[in-house]
One Martini backbone bead per residue (centre of mass of N, CA, C, O) as a GRO file, in nm:
protein
  228
    1UNK     BB    1   0.094   0.038   0.024
    2UNK     BB    2   0.056   0.368  -0.047
    3UNK     BB    3   0.173   0.647   0.097
    4UNK     BB    4   0.047   0.937   0.171
    5UNK     BB    5   0.112   1.283   0.096
    6UNK     BB    6   0.130   1.634   0.244
    7UNK     BB    7   0.332   1.762   0.087
    8UNK     BB    8   0.489   2.027  -0.040
    9UNK     BB    9   0.526   2.111  -0.374
   10UNK     BB   10   0.838   2.186  -0.528
   11UNK     BB   11   0.961   2.434  -0.760
   12UNK     BB   12   1.271   2.483  -0.889
   13UNK     BB   13   1.417   2.802  -0.992
   14UNK     BB   14   1.710   2.730  -0.974
   15UNK     BB   15   2.065   2.587  -0.901
   16UNK     BB   16   2.215   2.722  -0.697
   17UNK     BB   17   2.290   2.778  -0.379
   18UNK     BB   18   1.991   2.814  -0.299
   19UNK     BB   19   1.862   2.574  -0.441
   20UNK     BB   20   2.038   2.361  -0.295
   21UNK     BB   21   1.950   2.432  -0.007
   22UNK     BB   22   1.649   2.372  -0.043
   23UNK     BB   23   1.678   2.081  -0.137
   24UNK     BB   24   1.814   1.975   0.122
   25UNK     BB   25   1.580   2.042   0.314
   26UNK     BB   26   1.361   1.871   0.167
   27UNK     BB   27   1.495   1.588   0.206
   28UNK     BB   28   1.456   1.638   0.541
   29UNK     BB   29   1.145   1.672   0.507
   30UNK     BB   30   0.791   1.649   0.612
   31UNK     BB   31   0.669   1.916   0.427
   32UNK     BB   32   0.872   1.882   0.176
   33UNK     BB   33   0.902   1.861  -0.196
   34UNK     BB   34   1.085   1.802  -0.483
   35UNK     BB   35   0.952   1.798  -0.837
   36UNK     BB   36   1.137   2.043  -0.955
   37UNK     BB   37   1.410   2.146  -1.189
   38UNK     BB   38   1.533   2.446  -1.301
   39UNK     BB   39   1.836   2.518  -1.412
   40UNK     BB   40   2.067   2.326  -1.330
   41UNK     BB   41   2.157   2.448  -1.585
   42UNK     BB   42   2.196   2.739  -1.759
   43UNK     BB   43   2.102   2.584  -2.041
   44UNK     BB   44   1.843   2.520  -1.944
   45UNK     BB   45   1.510   2.471  -1.915
   46UNK     BB   46   1.202   2.510  -1.832
   47UNK     BB   47   0.985   2.299  -1.623
   48UNK     BB   48   0.671   2.271  -1.705
   49UNK     BB   49   0.577   1.988  -1.618
   50UNK     BB   50   0.680   2.000  -1.325
   51UNK     BB   51   0.532   2.260  -1.232
   52UNK     BB   52   0.238   2.141  -1.278
   53UNK     BB   53   0.295   1.944  -1.006
   54UNK     BB   54   0.300   2.182  -0.825
   55UNK     BB   55   0.230   2.418  -0.571
   56UNK     BB   56   0.520   2.568  -0.563
   57UNK     BB   57   0.734   2.819  -0.666
   58UNK     BB   58   1.099   2.883  -0.666
   59UNK     BB   59   1.291   3.184  -0.729
   60UNK     BB   60   1.660   3.168  -0.806
   61UNK     BB   61   1.801   3.373  -1.030
   62UNK     BB   62   1.752   3.640  -1.252
   63UNK     BB   63   1.666   3.948  -1.382
   64UNK     BB   64   1.664   3.840  -1.688
   65UNK     BB   65   1.432   3.586  -1.621
   66UNK     BB   66   1.203   3.632  -1.406
   67UNK     BB   67   0.961   3.737  -1.574
   68UNK     BB   68   0.934   3.487  -1.749
   69UNK     BB   69   0.888   3.289  -1.517
   70UNK     BB   70   0.634   3.411  -1.399
   71UNK     BB   71   0.458   3.373  -1.653
   72UNK     BB   72   0.486   3.064  -1.682
   73UNK     BB   73   0.366   2.999  -1.403
   74UNK     BB   74   0.098   3.155  -1.432
   75UNK     BB   75  -0.016   2.988  -1.675
   76UNK     BB   76  -0.040   2.731  -1.467
   77UNK     BB   77  -0.159   2.841  -1.183
   78UNK     BB   78   0.094   2.909  -1.004
   79UNK     BB   79   0.258   2.968  -0.731
   80UNK     BB   80   0.511   3.221  -0.609
   81UNK     BB   81   0.854   3.257  -0.516
   82UNK     BB   82   1.072   3.551  -0.484
   83UNK     BB   83   1.437   3.583  -0.456
   84UNK     BB   84   1.484   3.763  -0.671
   85UNK     BB   85   1.662   4.047  -0.775
   86UNK     BB   86   1.637   4.362  -0.971
   87UNK     BB   87   1.297   4.396  -1.060
   88UNK     BB   88   1.128   4.634  -0.910
   89UNK     BB   89   1.067   4.817  -1.168
   90UNK     BB   90   0.839   4.569  -1.250
   91UNK     BB   91   0.596   4.549  -1.051
   92UNK     BB   92   0.347   4.625  -1.227
   93UNK     BB   93   0.380   4.396  -1.428
   94UNK     BB   94   0.351   4.167  -1.221
   95UNK     BB   95   0.067   4.240  -1.118
   96UNK     BB   96  -0.072   4.186  -1.391
   97UNK     BB   97  -0.005   3.887  -1.405
   98UNK     BB   98  -0.139   3.802  -1.140
   99UNK     BB   99  -0.425   3.903  -1.218
  100UNK     BB  100  -0.468   3.750  -1.485
  101UNK     BB  101  -0.404   3.445  -1.339
  102UNK     BB  102  -0.477   3.421  -1.038
  103UNK     BB  103  -0.234   3.442  -0.835
  104UNK     BB  104   0.040   3.386  -0.615
  105UNK     BB  105   0.282   3.629  -0.477
  106UNK     BB  106   0.614   3.620  -0.326
  107UNK     BB  107   0.840   3.873  -0.198
  108UNK     BB  108   1.203   3.936  -0.136
  109UNK     BB  109   1.521   4.056  -0.046
  110UNK     BB  110   1.475   3.871   0.228
  111UNK     BB  111   1.435   3.540   0.401
  112UNK     BB  112   1.525   3.623   0.670
  113UNK     BB  113   1.403   3.642   0.979
  114UNK     BB  114   1.615   3.826   1.108
  115UNK     BB  115   1.602   4.054   0.895
  116UNK     BB  116   1.298   4.123   0.936
  117UNK     BB  117   1.344   4.214   1.225
  118UNK     BB  118   1.555   4.427   1.155
  119UNK     BB  119   1.364   4.610   1.001
  120UNK     BB  120   1.193   4.682   1.248
  121UNK     BB  121   1.420   4.809   1.411
  122UNK     BB  122   1.501   5.026   1.209
  123UNK     BB  123   1.230   5.169   1.185
  124UNK     BB  124   1.204   5.250   1.482
  125UNK     BB  125   1.481   5.399   1.512
  126UNK     BB  126   1.449   5.611   1.285
  127UNK     BB  127   1.215   5.766   1.422
  128UNK     BB  128   1.382   5.865   1.662
  129UNK     BB  129   1.623   6.008   1.494
  130UNK     BB  130   1.447   6.218   1.333
  131UNK     BB  131   1.448   6.414   1.606
  132UNK     BB  132   1.788   6.409   1.568
  133UNK     BB  133   2.005   6.612   1.389
  134UNK     BB  134   2.293   6.527   1.523
  135UNK     BB  135   2.241   6.267   1.356
  136UNK     BB  136   2.397   6.045   1.165
  137UNK     BB  137   2.374   5.820   0.871
  138UNK     BB  138   2.502   5.485   0.801
  139UNK     BB  139   2.605   5.220   0.566
  140UNK     BB  140   2.680   4.856   0.548
  141UNK     BB  141   2.774   4.608   0.298
  142UNK     BB  142   2.837   4.243   0.274
  143UNK     BB  143   2.941   4.034  -0.001
  144UNK     BB  144   3.005   3.814  -0.204
  145UNK     BB  145   3.167   3.814  -0.516
  146UNK     BB  146   2.904   3.676  -0.674
  147UNK     BB  147   2.729   3.909  -0.632
  148UNK     BB  148   2.551   4.110  -0.854
  149UNK     BB  149   2.407   4.307  -0.673
  150UNK     BB  150   2.468   4.678  -0.641
  151UNK     BB  151   2.289   4.702  -0.433
  152UNK     BB  152   2.101   4.532  -0.243
  153UNK     BB  153   1.782   4.462  -0.159
  154UNK     BB  154   1.833   4.502   0.143
  155UNK     BB  155   1.961   4.785   0.127
  156UNK     BB  156   1.717   4.920  -0.010
  157UNK     BB  157   1.521   4.865   0.217
  158UNK     BB  158   1.670   5.021   0.436
  159UNK     BB  159   1.675   5.294   0.280
  160UNK     BB  160   1.354   5.321   0.285
  161UNK     BB  161   1.358   5.368   0.615
  162UNK     BB  162   1.596   5.597   0.569
  163UNK     BB  163   1.662   5.914   0.571
  164UNK     BB  164   1.972   5.979   0.423
  165UNK     BB  165   2.104   5.719   0.345
  166UNK     BB  166   2.438   5.588   0.331
  167UNK     BB  167   2.548   5.324   0.115
  168UNK     BB  168   2.785   5.064   0.136
  169UNK     BB  169   2.951   4.835  -0.095
  170UNK     BB  170   3.071   4.491  -0.071
  171UNK     BB  171   3.261   4.265  -0.300
  172UNK     BB  172   3.386   3.988  -0.116
  173UNK     BB  173   3.453   3.685  -0.080
  174UNK     BB  174   3.209   3.478   0.144
  175UNK     BB  175   2.989   3.650   0.245
  176UNK     BB  176   2.637   3.606   0.289
  177UNK     BB  177   2.570   3.861   0.499
  178UNK     BB  178   2.610   4.214   0.574
  179UNK     BB  179   2.454   4.457   0.805
  180UNK     BB  180   2.490   4.820   0.867
  181UNK     BB  181   2.386   5.068   1.114
  182UNK     BB  182   2.472   5.419   1.181
  183UNK     BB  183   2.437   5.634   1.462
  184UNK     BB  184   2.593   5.962   1.459
  185UNK     BB  185   2.771   6.163   1.698
  186UNK     BB  186   2.973   6.363   1.891
  187UNK     BB  187   2.891   6.185   2.155
  188UNK     BB  188   2.767   5.928   1.988
  189UNK     BB  189   2.681   5.573   1.911
  190UNK     BB  190   2.478   5.351   1.699
  191UNK     BB  191   2.477   4.993   1.631
  192UNK     BB  192   2.325   4.802   1.361
  193UNK     BB  193   2.333   4.442   1.308
  194UNK     BB  194   2.368   4.179   1.046
  195UNK     BB  195   2.464   3.822   1.043
  196UNK     BB  196   2.522   3.583   0.821
  197UNK     BB  197   2.644   3.243   0.826
  198UNK     BB  198   2.436   3.138   0.607
  199UNK     BB  199   2.176   2.994   0.386
  200UNK     BB  200   1.962   2.857   0.568
  201UNK     BB  201   1.775   3.094   0.649
  202UNK     BB  202   1.679   3.158   0.360
  203UNK     BB  203   1.562   2.879   0.291
  204UNK     BB  204   1.358   2.860   0.521
  205UNK     BB  205   1.204   3.118   0.442
  206UNK     BB  206   1.111   3.020   0.160
  207UNK     BB  207   0.934   2.788   0.278
  208UNK     BB  208   0.752   2.963   0.448
  209UNK     BB  209   0.648   3.122   0.204
  210UNK     BB  210   0.523   2.882   0.052
  211UNK     BB  211   0.315   2.815   0.271
  212UNK     BB  212   0.174   3.094   0.271
  213UNK     BB  213   0.105   3.110  -0.058
  214UNK     BB  214  -0.044   2.851  -0.156
  215UNK     BB  215  -0.367   2.980  -0.092
  216UNK     BB  216  -0.306   3.250  -0.241
  217UNK     BB  217  -0.364   3.582  -0.359
  218UNK     BB  218  -0.156   3.783  -0.497
  219UNK     BB  219   0.055   4.028  -0.364
  220UNK     BB  220   0.339   3.957  -0.156
  221UNK     BB  221   0.520   3.986   0.145
  222UNK     BB  222   0.727   3.871   0.389
  223UNK     BB  223   0.626   4.090   0.594
  224UNK     BB  224   0.338   3.974   0.641
  225UNK     BB  225   0.439   3.766   0.864
  226UNK     BB  226   0.519   4.037   1.066
  227UNK     BB  227   0.250   4.143   1.114
  228UNK     BB  228   0.050   4.290   1.376
   0.00000   0.00000   0.00000
């Protein structure tokens, strides 16, 4: 007798370091299973047949192909999680695709639970310092040398929370992600930082996002999970 499974079926679009991390988590999971992998090699095509058998697709590819991927998945009536960054200038176009095909889409510049709590802390702190003109604010981010976008989507998100923030970006070494914001005055300074130790937190967050969006419609942000 074949045992039925209630696992959420995941279609991975992109099989770089993040796709591989998500795949590894799913292999050890009682809640998720990968049923499709697109672009295992960069020259591969998108796996339409496999995606049609999935509950949710998760895209970690590049800004050059992500809009095409979204539309292909939407045509199949499947919901999708977007971890790819660099496409936010086309948000309105994506919303039209989501509305046209009546799917659910969730995106975020960063799927780390810790980073999203960090966003909340930054937002609260920035409002306090906005009343104190003697404090300047600046930021620093460090990512591994293979990261394509600079500044990162996470840095842009932080910058959207703080008026007048000057962000510096470093691309070198193997750091999976470091972000720091400093409020500085002649008298003192306060530093708020987040350091990712590996990609596991991002991968776990993407799966949490997949579970969240599975039965929803419309465009959502990972921040919706942290709304009070």
